[in-house]
MOPAC internal coordinates of N, CA, C and O (Angstrom, degrees):
PM7 1SCF
backbone

  N    0.0000 0     0.00 0     0.00 0    0    0    0
  C    1.4963 1     0.00 0     0.00 0    1    0    0
  C    1.4445 1   107.13 1     0.00 0    2    1    0
  O    1.2310 1   119.35 1   -45.59 1    3    2    1
  N    1.3250 1   118.85 1   134.41 1    3    2    1
  C    1.4798 1   118.75 1   179.08 1    5    3    2
  C    1.5072 1   109.46 1  -100.62 1    6    5    3
  O    1.2310 1   121.49 1    -3.44 1    7    6    5
  N    1.3199 1   114.75 1   176.56 1    7    6    5
  C    1.5128 1   121.07 1  -175.12 1    9    7    6
  C    1.5486 1   111.29 1   -64.94 1   10    9    7
  O    1.2310 1   119.17 1   147.41 1   11   10    9
  N    1.3011 1   119.18 1   -32.59 1   11   10    9
  C    1.4818 1   121.25 1   179.95 1   13   11   10
  C    1.5118 1   109.66 1   -66.29 1   14   13   11
  O    1.2310 1   120.32 1   138.53 1   15   14   13
  N    1.3672 1   117.00 1   -41.47 1   15   14   13
  C    1.4937 1   120.82 1   178.83 1   17   15   14
  C    1.5174 1   108.47 1   -64.25 1   18   17   15
  O    1.2310 1   121.01 1   135.51 1   19   18   17
  N    1.3458 1   115.68 1   -44.49 1   19   18   17
  C    1.5353 1   120.63 1  -176.02 1   21   19   18
  C    1.5486 1   104.81 1   -63.48 1   22   21   19
  O    1.2310 1   119.96 1   132.88 1   23   22   21
  N    1.3824 1   117.68 1   -47.12 1   23   22   21
  C    1.4252 1   116.89 1  -177.69 1   25   23   22
  C    1.5954 1   111.38 1   -57.78 1   26   25   23
  O    1.2310 1   122.46 1   135.85 1   27   26   25
  N    1.2974 1   112.90 1   -44.15 1   27   26   25
  C    1.5159 1   116.94 1   179.97 1   29   27   26
  C    1.4535 1   111.74 1   -54.87 1   30   29   27
  O    1.2310 1   120.01 1   132.76 1   31   30   29
  N    1.3938 1   117.58 1   -47.24 1   31   30   29
  C    1.3918 1   122.41 1  -177.79 1   33   31   30
  C    1.5613 1   115.10 1   -67.91 1   34   33   31
  O    1.2310 1   123.07 1   140.72 1   35   34   33
  N    1.3877 1   111.71 1   -39.28 1   35   34   33
  C    1.3876 1   118.18 1   177.60 1   37   35   34
  C    1.4851 1   111.23 1   -65.25 1   38   37   35
  O    1.2310 1   120.49 1   135.75 1   39   38   37
  N    1.3168 1   116.66 1   -44.25 1   39   38   37
  C    1.4280 1   122.63 1   178.90 1   41   39   38
  C    1.5288 1   111.77 1   -58.60 1   42   41   39
  O    1.2310 1   120.43 1   136.63 1   43   42   41
  N    1.3147 1   116.79 1   -43.37 1   43   42   41
  C    1.4844 1   119.81 1   177.28 1   45   43   42
  C    1.5027 1   110.54 1   -62.02 1   46   45   43
  O    1.2310 1   118.80 1   140.34 1   47   46   45
  N    1.3216 1   119.89 1   -39.66 1   47   46   45
  C    1.4916 1   123.38 1   178.42 1   49   47   46
  C    1.5303 1   106.98 1   -63.33 1   50   49   47
  O    1.2310 1   119.76 1   130.58 1   51   50   49
  N    1.3234 1   118.07 1   -49.42 1   51   50   49
  C    1.4591 1   120.45 1  -177.00 1   53   51   50
  C    1.5204 1   111.54 1   -57.97 1   54   53   51
  O    1.2310 1   122.46 1   135.26 1   55   54   53
  N    1.3126 1   112.90 1   -44.74 1   55   54   53
  C    1.4646 1   117.06 1   178.51 1   57   55   54
  C    1.5394 1   111.26 1   -58.28 1   58   57   55
  O    1.2310 1   121.05 1   129.63 1   59   58   57
  N    1.3204 1   115.61 1   -50.37 1   59   58   57
  C    1.4675 1   121.62 1  -177.90 1   61   59   58
  C    1.4926 1   111.75 1   -60.57 1   62   61   59
  O    1.2310 1   118.75 1   130.84 1   63   62   61
  N    1.3440 1   120.00 1   -49.16 1   63   62   61
  C    1.4410 1   122.98 1  -178.86 1   65   63   62
  C    1.5137 1   112.77 1   -63.16 1   66   65   63
  O    1.2310 1   121.29 1   137.29 1   67   66   65
  N    1.3537 1   115.13 1   -42.71 1   67   66   65
  C    1.4418 1   118.59 1   179.89 1   69   67   66
  C    1.5814 1   112.33 1   -81.40 1   70   69   67
  O    1.2310 1   121.17 1   175.70 1   71   70   69
  N    1.2634 1   115.37 1    -4.30 1   71   70   69
  C    1.4699 1   119.68 1  -178.52 1   73   71   70
  C    1.5974 1   112.38 1    56.24 1   74   73   71
  O    1.2310 1   123.48 1  -136.08 1   75   74   73
  N    1.3471 1   110.93 1    43.92 1   75   74   73
  C    1.4948 1   117.19 1   178.88 1   77   75   74
  C    1.5140 1   105.91 1  -128.13 1   78   77   75
  O    1.2310 1   119.56 1   -98.99 1   79   78   77
  N    1.3664 1   118.45 1    81.01 1   79   78   77
  C    1.4266 1   118.79 1  -176.42 1   81   79   78
  C    1.5514 1   116.71 1   -62.43 1   82   81   79
  O    1.2310 1   121.17 1   159.30 1   83   82   81
  N    1.2693 1   115.36 1   -20.70 1   83   82   81
  C    1.5436 1   117.68 1  -179.82 1   85   83   82
  C    1.4963 1   110.85 1  -101.61 1   86   85   83
  O    1.2310 1   118.35 1  -166.83 1   87   86   85
  N    1.3458 1   120.75 1    13.17 1   87   86   85
  C    1.4524 1   118.63 1  -179.61 1   89   87   86
  C    1.5261 1   110.52 1   -72.68 1   90   89   87
  O    1.2310 1   121.43 1   -46.75 1   91   90   89
  N    1.2698 1   114.86 1   133.25 1   91   90   89
  C    1.4288 1   124.18 1   179.85 1   93   91   90
  C    1.5753 1   107.13 1   -83.14 1   94   93   91
  O    1.2310 1   118.35 1   -69.07 1   95   94   93
  N    1.3151 1   120.75 1   110.93 1   95   94   93
  C    1.4351 1   121.09 1  -176.95 1   97   95   94
  C    1.5289 1   109.15 1  -114.10 1   98   97   95
  O    1.2310 1   118.79 1   -58.13 1   99   98   97
  N    1.2491 1   119.91 1   121.87 1   99   98   97
  C    1.4354 1   124.08 1   178.50 1  101   99   98
  C    1.4731 1   113.08 1  -133.07 1  102  101   99
  O    1.2310 1   119.19 1     4.87 1  103  102  101
  N    1.2944 1   119.14 1  -175.13 1  103  102  101
  C    1.5045 1   121.15 1  -173.57 1  105  103  102
  C    1.5541 1   110.29 1   -64.38 1  106  105  103
  O    1.2310 1   118.97 1   151.53 1  107  106  105
  N    1.3274 1   119.56 1   -28.47 1  107  106  105
  C    1.4355 1   123.23 1  -176.90 1  109  107  106
  C    1.5142 1   113.52 1   -86.69 1  110  109  107
  O    1.2310 1   118.60 1   171.50 1  111  110  109
  N    1.2912 1   120.28 1    -8.50 1  111  110  109
  C    1.4686 1   126.15 1  -175.08 1  113  111  110
  C    1.5205 1   106.86 1   -61.68 1  114  113  111
  O    1.2310 1   121.39 1   -46.92 1  115  114  113
  N    1.3559 1   114.95 1   133.08 1  115  114  113
  C    1.5466 1   120.68 1   176.10 1  117  115  114
  C    1.5782 1   105.36 1  -123.45 1  118  117  115
  O    1.2310 1   122.73 1   -15.59 1  119  118  117
  N    1.2600 1   112.37 1   164.41 1  119  118  117
  C    1.4773 1   121.43 1   172.56 1  121  119  118
  C    1.5115 1   109.99 1   -59.84 1  122  121  119
  O    1.2310 1   120.41 1   144.90 1  123  122  121
  N    1.2964 1   116.82 1   -35.10 1  123  122  121
  C    1.4797 1   119.27 1  -177.87 1  125  123  122
  C    1.5691 1   111.51 1   -68.23 1  126  125  123
  O    1.2310 1   120.41 1   157.02 1  127  126  125
  N    1.3708 1   116.83 1   -22.98 1  127  126  125
  C    1.4143 1   118.31 1  -178.84 1  129  127  126
  C    1.5552 1   110.64 1   -81.94 1  130  129  127
  O    1.2310 1   118.10 1   167.20 1  131  130  129
  N    1.2973 1   121.22 1   -12.80 1  131  130  129
  C    1.4247 1   124.86 1  -172.03 1  133  131  130
  C    1.5188 1   108.64 1  -120.96 1  134  133  131
  O    1.2310 1   120.78 1   -70.97 1  135  134  133
  N    1.3176 1   116.11 1   109.03 1  135  134  133
  C    1.4163 1   122.05 1   179.01 1  137  135  134
  C    1.5045 1   117.64 1   -45.77 1  138  137  135
  O    1.2310 1   121.12 1   134.83 1  139  138  137
  N    1.3390 1   115.46 1   -45.17 1  139  138  137
  C    1.4866 1   122.47 1  -176.35 1  141  139  138
  C    1.5084 1   114.19 1   -76.16 1  142  141  139
  O    1.2310 1   120.13 1   169.67 1  143  142  141
  N    1.3453 1   117.36 1   -10.33 1  143  142  141
  C    1.3813 1   121.75 1  -178.98 1  145  143  142
  C    1.5442 1   111.88 1   -84.58 1  146  145  143
  O    1.2310 1   121.45 1   -99.04 1  147  146  145
  N    1.3387 1   114.82 1    80.96 1  147  146  145
  C    1.4678 1   121.24 1   179.06 1  149  147  146
  C    1.4878 1   108.87 1   -95.70 1  150  149  147
  O    1.2310 1   120.68 1     4.60 1  151  150  149
  N    1.3461 1   116.30 1  -175.40 1  151  150  149
  C    1.4668 1   121.30 1  -177.15 1  153  151  150
  C    1.5135 1   111.17 1   -66.01 1  154  153  151
  O    1.2310 1   120.15 1   142.27 1  155  154  153
  N    1.3299 1   117.31 1   -37.73 1  155  154  153
  C    1.4649 1   118.10 1   178.24 1  157  155  154
  C    1.5163 1   110.90 1   -61.19 1  158  157  155
  O    1.2310 1   120.33 1   130.81 1  159  158  157
  N    1.3871 1   116.98 1   -49.19 1  159  158  157
  C    1.3971 1   120.46 1  -176.64 1  161  159  158
  C    1.5375 1   110.61 1   -69.16 1  162  161  159
  O    1.2310 1   120.13 1   154.59 1  163  162  161
  N    1.3150 1   117.36 1   -25.41 1  163  162  161
  C    1.4230 1   121.71 1   173.91 1  165  163  162
  C    1.5329 1   112.46 1   -61.64 1  166  165  163
  O    1.2310 1   121.88 1   135.96 1  167  166  165
  N    1.3033 1   114.01 1   -44.04 1  167  166  165
  C    1.4902 1   119.57 1  -179.56 1  169  167  166
  C    1.5889 1   107.33 1   -64.84 1  170  169  167
  O    1.2310 1   122.65 1   138.98 1  171  170  169
  N    1.3446 1   112.53 1   -41.02 1  171  170  169
  C    1.5017 1   116.40 1  -177.94 1  173  171  170
  C    1.5129 1   110.28 1   -66.73 1  174  173  171
  O    1.2310 1   119.87 1   140.43 1  175  174  173
  N    1.2958 1   117.86 1   -39.57 1  175  174  173
  C    1.4954 1   122.28 1   174.11 1  177  175  174
  C    1.5211 1   111.78 1   -60.10 1  178  177  175
  O    1.2310 1   119.99 1   129.17 1  179  178  177
  N    1.2787 1   117.62 1   -50.83 1  179  178  177
  C    1.5218 1   122.15 1   177.82 1  181  179  178
  C    1.5257 1   111.93 1   -57.44 1  182  181  179
  O    1.2310 1   119.15 1   133.66 1  183  182  181
  N    1.3580 1   119.23 1   -46.34 1  183  182  181
  C    1.4139 1   123.21 1  -179.86 1  185  183  182
  C    1.5425 1   111.40 1   -63.46 1  186  185  183
  O    1.2310 1   121.71 1   135.95 1  187  186  185
  N    1.3422 1   114.34 1   -44.05 1  187  186  185
  C    1.4927 1   119.78 1   177.26 1  189  187  186
  C    1.4788 1   112.68 1   -58.84 1  190  189  187
  O    1.2310 1   120.26 1   135.93 1  191  190  189
  N    1.3191 1   117.11 1   -44.07 1  191  190  189
  C    1.4660 1   123.41 1   179.57 1  193  191  190
  C    1.5868 1   108.20 1   -64.40 1  194  193  191
  O    1.2310 1   119.63 1   133.43 1  195  194  193
  N    1.2597 1   118.31 1   -46.57 1  195  194  193
  C    1.4627 1   117.66 1   177.73 1  197  195  194
  C    1.5453 1   114.26 1   -58.78 1  198  197  195
  O    1.2310 1   121.55 1   136.16 1  199  198  197
  N    1.2975 1   114.65 1   -43.84 1  199  198  197
  C    1.4402 1   120.30 1   179.09 1  201  199  198
  C    1.4919 1   110.58 1   -64.58 1  202  201  199
  O    1.2310 1   121.28 1   134.03 1  203  202  201
  N    1.3809 1   115.15 1   -45.97 1  203  202  201
  C    1.5003 1   120.07 1  -175.54 1  205  203  202
  C    1.5266 1   112.42 1   -61.55 1  206  205  203
  O    1.2310 1   121.88 1   132.91 1  207  206  205
  N    1.3495 1   114.00 1   -47.09 1  207  206  205
  C    1.4923 1   119.83 1  -175.33 1  209  207  206
  C    1.4872 1   112.88 1   -93.32 1  210  209  207
  O    1.2310 1   118.02 1   171.43 1  211  210  209
  N    1.2877 1   121.38 1    -8.57 1  211  210  209
  C    1.4551 1   124.10 1   176.84 1  213  211  210
  C    1.5087 1   107.90 1    75.13 1  214  213  211
  O    1.2310 1   117.45 1  -146.57 1  215  214  213
  N    1.2523 1   122.46 1    33.43 1  215  214  213
  C    1.5251 1   125.81 1   179.76 1  217  215  214
  C    1.5115 1   106.82 1  -116.75 1  218  217  215
  O    1.2310 1   122.72 1   -16.58 1  219  218  217
  N    1.3196 1   112.39 1   163.42 1  219  218  217
  C    1.4596 1   119.50 1   175.02 1  221  219  218
  C    1.5075 1   106.83 1  -129.58 1  222  221  219
  O    1.2310 1   120.53 1   -46.46 1  223  222  221
  N    1.4037 1   116.60 1   133.54 1  223  222  221
  C    1.4125 1   122.71 1   179.27 1  225  223  222
  C    1.4915 1   109.36 1  -100.71 1  226  225  223
  O    1.2310 1   118.40 1   -32.70 1  227  226  225
  N    1.3467 1   120.65 1   147.30 1  227  226  225
  C    1.4429 1   126.17 1   167.33 1  229  227  226
  C    1.5022 1   109.53 1   -87.91 1  230  229  227
  O    1.2310 1   120.23 1   -35.67 1  231  230  229
  N    1.2908 1   117.17 1   144.33 1  231  230  229
  C    1.4356 1   121.44 1  -177.59 1  233  231  230
  C    1.4958 1   111.60 1   -51.07 1  234  233  231
  O    1.2310 1   118.93 1   139.45 1  235  234  233
  N    1.3326 1   119.64 1   -40.55 1  235  234  233
  C    1.5131 1   121.19 1  -178.44 1  237  235  234
  C    1.5174 1   106.38 1   -65.24 1  238  237  235
  O    1.2310 1   118.06 1   145.49 1  239  238  237
  N    1.2706 1   121.31 1   -34.51 1  239  238  237
  C    1.4839 1   119.47 1  -176.66 1  241  239  238
  C    1.4850 1   110.56 1   -69.62 1  242  241  239
  O    1.2310 1   120.46 1   143.65 1  243  242  241
  N    1.2665 1   116.72 1   -36.35 1  243  242  241
  C    1.4816 1   122.88 1  -179.34 1  245  243  242
  C    1.5675 1   108.61 1   -72.26 1  246  245  243
  O    1.2310 1   120.06 1   142.97 1  247  246  245
  N    1.2958 1   117.48 1   -37.03 1  247  246  245
  C    1.3932 1   121.25 1   179.89 1  249  247  246
  C    1.5374 1   113.30 1   -64.07 1  250  249  247
  O    1.2310 1   120.87 1   149.18 1  251  250  249
  N    1.3531 1   115.95 1   -30.82 1  251  250  249
  C    1.4565 1   123.90 1   179.21 1  253  251  250
  C    1.5187 1   113.31 1   -78.37 1  254  253  251
  O    1.2310 1   118.68 1   160.99 1  255  254  253
  N    1.2183 1   120.13 1   -19.01 1  255  254  253
  C    1.4873 1   124.10 1  -175.57 1  257  255  254
  C    1.5496 1   109.62 1   -72.66 1  258  257  255
  O    1.2310 1   119.45 1   -58.73 1  259  258  257
  N    1.2910 1   118.66 1   121.27 1  259  258  257
  C    1.4005 1   127.04 1  -172.83 1  261  259  258
  C    1.5102 1   113.04 1  -105.29 1  262  261  259
  O    1.2310 1   118.71 1   161.87 1  263  262  261
  N    1.3585 1   120.07 1   -18.13 1  263  262  261
  C    1.4397 1   125.13 1   179.90 1  265  263  262
  C    1.5122 1   111.43 1  -162.21 1  266  265  263
  O    1.2310 1   121.28 1    -4.98 1  267  266  265
  N    1.2679 1   115.16 1   175.02 1  267  266  265
  C    1.5142 1   120.62 1  -174.32 1  269  267  266
  C    1.4605 1   108.06 1   -65.81 1  270  269  267
  O    1.2310 1   117.42 1   149.07 1  271  270  269
  N    1.3235 1   122.52 1   -30.93 1  271  270  269
  C    1.5089 1   121.61 1   179.11 1  273  271  270
  C    1.5015 1   112.06 1   -64.71 1  274  273  271
  O    1.2310 1   120.22 1   137.97 1  275  274  273
  N    1.3322 1   117.18 1   -42.03 1  275  274  273
  C    1.4489 1   120.20 1   173.79 1  277  275  274
  C    1.4495 1   114.67 1   -62.88 1  278  277  275
  O    1.2310 1   119.11 1   141.66 1  279  278  277
  N    1.2999 1   119.30 1   -38.34 1  279  278  277
  C    1.4697 1   127.40 1   173.39 1  281  279  278
  C    1.5331 1   110.44 1   -56.83 1  282  281  279
  O    1.2310 1   123.22 1   129.60 1  283  282  281
  N    1.3871 1   111.44 1   -50.40 1  283  282  281
  C    1.4389 1   117.79 1   178.63 1  285  283  282
  C    1.5087 1   111.96 1   -58.68 1  286  285  283
  O    1.2310 1   121.63 1   134.21 1  287  286  285
  N    1.3202 1   114.49 1   -45.79 1  287  286  285
  C    1.5258 1   119.56 1   179.30 1  289  287  286
  C    1.4991 1   110.61 1   -62.25 1  290  289  287
  O    1.2310 1   118.44 1   146.19 1  291  290  289
  N    1.3236 1   120.58 1   -33.81 1  291  290  289
  C    1.4268 1   122.81 1   179.08 1  293  291  290
  C    1.5017 1   112.17 1   -69.94 1  294  293  291
  O    1.2310 1   120.72 1   138.87 1  295  294  293
  N    1.3434 1   116.22 1   -41.13 1  295  294  293
  C    1.4421 1   119.24 1   174.85 1  297  295  294
  C    1.5682 1   109.61 1   -63.54 1  298  297  295
  O    1.2310 1   121.01 1   133.94 1  299  298  297
  N    1.2763 1   115.67 1   -46.06 1  299  298  297
  C    1.4893 1   122.55 1  -176.16 1  301  299  298
  C    1.5154 1   108.48 1   -57.56 1  302  301  299
  O    1.2310 1   118.41 1   135.48 1  303  302  301
  N    1.3486 1   120.64 1   -44.52 1  303  302  301
  C    1.4753 1   123.35 1  -178.00 1  305  303  302
  C    1.4764 1   108.62 1   -71.23 1  306  305  303
  O    1.2310 1   118.65 1   144.67 1  307  306  305
  N    1.3189 1   120.17 1   -35.33 1  307  306  305
  C    1.4633 1   120.51 1  -178.00 1  309  307  306
  C    1.4930 1   109.76 1   -71.21 1  310  309  307
  O    1.2310 1   118.37 1   142.99 1  311  310  309
  N    1.3484 1   120.71 1   -37.01 1  311  310  309
  C    1.4671 1   123.17 1   172.44 1  313  311  310
  C    1.3957 1   114.01 1   -61.81 1  314  313  311
  O    1.2310 1   119.44 1   135.56 1  315  314  313
  N    1.3310 1   118.68 1   -44.44 1  315  314  313
  C    1.4704 1   126.76 1   178.98 1  317  315  314
  C    1.5329 1   107.30 1   -60.98 1  318  317  315
  O    1.2310 1   119.25 1   130.65 1  319  318  317
  N    1.2767 1   119.04 1   -49.35 1  319  318  317
  C    1.4295 1   122.83 1  -178.02 1  321  319  318
  C    1.4913 1   109.11 1   -60.08 1  322  321  319
  O    1.2310 1   117.86 1   137.34 1  323  322  321
  N    1.2970 1   121.68 1   -42.66 1  323  322  321
  C    1.4676 1   126.95 1  -177.19 1  325  323  322
  C    1.6141 1   105.37 1   -65.26 1  326  325  323
  O    1.2310 1   120.53 1   138.17 1  327  326  325
  N    1.2707 1   116.60 1   -41.83 1  327  326  325
  C    1.4542 1   121.14 1  -176.74 1  329  327  326
  C    1.5252 1   110.84 1   -66.90 1  330  329  327
  O    1.2310 1   119.59 1   139.45 1  331  330  329
  N    1.3859 1   118.39 1   -40.55 1  331  330  329
  C    1.4045 1   119.96 1  -175.22 1  333  331  330
  C    1.5592 1   110.25 1   -88.08 1  334  333  331
  O    1.2310 1   120.50 1   167.17 1  335  334  333
  N    1.3521 1   116.65 1   -12.83 1  335  334  333
  C    1.4502 1   117.77 1  -175.76 1  337  335  334
  C    1.5120 1   110.80 1   -95.83 1  338  337  335
  O    1.2310 1   120.10 1   180.00 1  339  338  337

């Protein structure tokens, strides 16, 4: 799975969780840019991504993520590590 596919799936989850079907989600999107993206919804997004992709994040990893692009990269690297391990 490449980053574009991951972004597409993550964007869909963000739209669904935030109940914003027309939200434009790209690699530069941050929680600060989206009014509905509060701390509660952030947790819901992280949990949904973990379940969807079958990955697990460490708290420190999530704390370092500053935008959707970094989240996509994190998922990408976890999927690659699982595949090669």
